[in-house]
C-alpha positions in Angstrom: 58.2 74.1 118.5 58.3 77.6 119.8 61.3 79.6 119.0 62.5 83.2 119.2 63.3 83.3 115.5 60.7 83.0 112.7 60.7 79.5 111.1 62.5 80.8 108.0 65.4 82.0 110.1 65.8 78.8 112.2 68.0 77.2 109.5 71.7 78.2 110.0 72.1 78.8 106.2 69.0 81.1 106.1 70.0 82.9 109.3 73.5 83.5 107.9 72.2 84.8 104.6 69.8 87.0 106.4 72.5 88.4 108.5 74.8 89.2 105.5 71.9 90.9 103.7 71.1 93.0 106.8 74.8 94.0 107.0 74.7 95.1 103.3 72.0 97.6 104.2 73.2 98.5 107.8 76.8 99.5 106.9 75.9 102.2 104.3 73.2 103.5 106.7 75.7 103.9 109.6 78.2 105.5 107.2 75.6 108.1 106.2 74.7 108.8 109.8 78.2 109.1 111.3 80.5 112.0 110.5 83.7 111.6 108.6 86.8 111.4 110.8 89.3 114.2 110.8 92.0 113.8 108.2 94.8 114.6 110.6 93.5 112.1 113.1 93.5 109.3 110.6 97.0 110.2 109.3 98.2 110.3 113.0 96.7 106.7 113.4 98.9 105.3 110.6 102.1 107.4 111.2 103.9 104.3 112.6 103.9 102.7 109.1 106.1 105.5 107.8 109.1 104.6 110.0 112.0 103.2 108.2 113.1 99.7 109.5 116.0 97.4 108.7 114.9 94.0 107.6 116.7 91.1 105.7 115.7 90.9 102.1 114.5 87.4 102.5 112.1 88.3 105.2 110.6 91.2 103.4 107.5 91.2 101.2 109.1 89.8 98.0 112.3 91.9 97.7 115.3 89.8 97.2 113.5 86.5 96.4 114.8 86.5 92.8 118.4 87.2 94.0 118.2 84.4 96.6 117.1 82.0 93.9 119.8 83.1 91.5 122.5 82.8 94.1 121.2 79.3 95.0 120.7 80.3 98.7 118.6 77.7 100.5 115.3 78.8 101.9 114.2 76.5 104.7 114.3 72.7 104.5 112.9 72.6 100.9 115.6 74.8 99.3 114.9 77.9 97.3 111.4 78.9 96.0 112.6 78.2 92.5 113.6 74.7 93.4 110.1 74.1 94.9 108.4 75.2 91.8 110.6 73.0 89.6 109.6 70.0 91.8 105.9 70.6 91.2 106.3 70.5 87.4 
């Protein structure tokens, strides 16, 4: 059986492990070779995340969940988050 890869790397598991190990060495090497990006350029790339937006509390990342549960407001077809946790117990 002639193949491009050595016999040890013909197994998918071995080939995947080899690729991950090569990546562990390649990433720091590329980081050493390349220059650091300009701080102002990096800040400019992420300036859109500084904008203030209006969002409902129940759609945000965790703000208002406790108040929804306390008020008994339903969240979807299964009710509030607190009710779902009680059902699991």
